N, C-alpha and C positions, 0 to 999 in steps of 0.2 A: 030285863030289866025295864024300865021304865024311863021315859024322857027326862024327867027329872034328874033321875040317880045318874044318868049319864053326863048331862050337864053341870052336875054338882062335881062328879068326879073329873070332868074335863077342867072345872074351874080351878079343884084343888091341885091338881097336877100342873096347871099353868102357873100358881101360884108358889107352887113347891119351887120349881124350876127357877121362877124369879128370885127365889129368897136365898138360892145357892149357887148363883152362877159364878159368881169369882172364885168360891172355894173348890169346886168341881173342875173348874175351867182347865182345860189342859195346855201346858206352856205354849205349843204353838199358835193359840189363839191370843198371844201376847202381840202387841202393834208389832208390825212388819220391820219398822226401823229400828227396834229395839233386840229383835231378833237378830237382825242381820250383823248390828254390829257387834253383839258378842258373839254369833257364829264365826263374823270375820275376825276378831282378837284371839278364838281358841283356835282357830286355823292358822293364824300367824304364829302363836306360840308353839303351836306342835310344829309347822314346818320350818322354825327359825333354824332351830338347831341342826336339821338334817340337810338344807339348801339354803346356803348364804342368798343373798340378794346379789345378783349380776353388776358389775358396774360399767356404766356408759364409756365406751373407749374415746379418751380425747383426741381431737385432732390437733393439737398443739404439737409441735415437733419435739421432741425428747432429744434434750443434748446428752451426751455421754462423757464424762471425761475421762481423759487416761492420763497417768502420771508417769511420765519419763524422763529418767535423770540421764544427760549426755555430760560426759566430765571431759574437756580436751585440755591434755595438759603437753606442756612444751620444754625442752630444755634449753640452754645457753647456745648450744650447737645448732638448732633449729630442728630438732627431730621431736616430732608430734606423735602422740598417741591417742587414742580413746577408749571411754569405758563408757558400757550402756546398763542400766539397771531398770528395770520395771518391776513394779509391785515388791519391793524391796530385794529383788531375786536379780543377781549379774546377771546379763546376758552377755556383755562382750567385755573382753579386759586386754586390755594391753594391744591393741590393735594399731596399726603403725597407720599415721595417714600423713599425707602430702602436704607442706607446707601451704603451696597454692589452694589446695581443697578447704585447709583451714579459714584461709582468707575469704575466699569465694563465698563460704558456707555464713560467715560471719557477715559478710557485706548484703548477704541476702535477709539475714535474720534482723538486725536493727542499726543504724547508723552509730549509737554509741556503741555495741559492742564490737562493729567493725573498727572505730577508730582505736579502741582500747588493743585489738588483738593485732593492727596494723602496727603499732606502736613498738610492740612484742616483737614482731617480725621484722621491723628495721631495725631493732638493736643486734637481732639476731645475724641481720644480713651484714651490718656494719663489723660485726665481731668476724665474719665469715671473710669479707675483704680484708679483714687487717690479717687475718691468718694467711690467708691469699699470697697479699703483699709480702709477708715474711717466706714462705716458701718460694715465691718466686725470684728473692733476694738471694735466699739460700741454693737455689739452682743455677743463678748467675754465677757464685762464687765455684761452685763446683765446675761448671765448665771452664771458667777462667783457670782453674787449679789444674785441671784434664788438657786445657790447651798448653799451658806450662811444661807440663811432664812429657808432652808431646815435642814440643817444640825447641 
């Protein structure tokens, strides 16, 4: 080959490469930012169903509420009992409780609760004192009747 032929072939080859660079250029020759974005979005799309993104743990203190229902009932005779329910399930039923314990617990909870329970307890005390007075009077009558029989 002559020099002219060689240079003509080189020129023709160079022109054909310049004419077809976009059509024959591989995808890897895309600008790097577009390629990395498309690769990242494809990677996220395939990884998202497999592995959810881990949440950052909060440093805030979480409060957990517990609902307990304590029912304290008393009779006019001063007998008290307690029922306890947790999440709709009865834990304790009819547990006997001393009146002094009810009074002390009420005082610890709140003044309004304490006042109400103290009024109920005072009423029960008055009833018991009245009954005691009646019984003491009856005991005195029985003693007099006994002394008359002996004497």
